[in-house]
N, C-alpha and C positions, 0 to 999 in steps of 0.2 A: 877183247872187243874187236880187234882186227880179224881174228879167226871167225868170229860170229858174222862179221860183215862179209868175209870171203865165202862162208858157207851159205849165206842167204843172197849172194850175188848183189850186195849193196842195197837190199830191200829196206833195211832200217833207215838209211838216209833218205830214201824216197818217201817212206811213210812219214818221217819227220817233216819233210818239206810239204807234203800234202796236208798234214795236220796244221802246219803254220798257215798255209793258204786258206784252209777252212776256218781257222780262228779269225783271220783277217776279214774274211767275207762276212762272218757273223758280226764282227765288230762294226763293219760299215753298215750292215743292215740295222743294227741297233742304233747307230748314230742317226740314220735316216728316220727311224721310228721316233726317236727323241725330238728331232726337228719337227716332225709332223705333230707331235703332241704339244710342243711348246709354242710353235708359231702357226700351225695350221697349214704349212706348206707341205704338199704331198707330191710324190713322183707320179708323173703321167706315164703309166706303163704302156699305153697305146703308142706314145711317141717313141718309146724305146723299141718295141716289138713290131710295130706296124700292124698289119692285118693278121699276123700269125697268132691264132687263138691258143695254140699249145704253148708257145713261148710266153704269152701273156699270163697263162696259168702258172708257169714256173716262176715268173717274176713276182706274181702275187704271193706264192708260197714262200719265196725268198724273203720278201718284206714281212710276211707273217712270222717268220722265225725271229726277226728283229723285234717285233711287237711282243712276242712271247718272252724273249730274253729281258726286255725292258720291264715287263710286268713282274717277272720273277725277281729281278733286281730290286724293284721298288718294294715288293712284298718282303724280301729279306731285310732291306734297310729299315722298313717300318717296324720290324720286330727286334731290331738291333738296339742295344743300349747306347751305341755311338752316334745315332742320328735322332733328331727330334723334328717334329712338324712345327713350322712357324706360321702357317696360314690357318 
């Protein structure tokens, strides 16, 4: 493994760290989507980005990823035998 790390100039470690940050970002986005669904509280992207329309578009896409992950998780749990609907 040390030889592989030397041959790739430490790229494996950097990719692992990047993957970890990406996973954390998706997890935070999913938590925000769950908050929006359960309480109705939503992020005001205009307050974060100001008048920057391009940045506002990226924030909207980022929050959309959390919505998608939440939808997929609920669909998976709905078909699983380990979960049941109580409402």
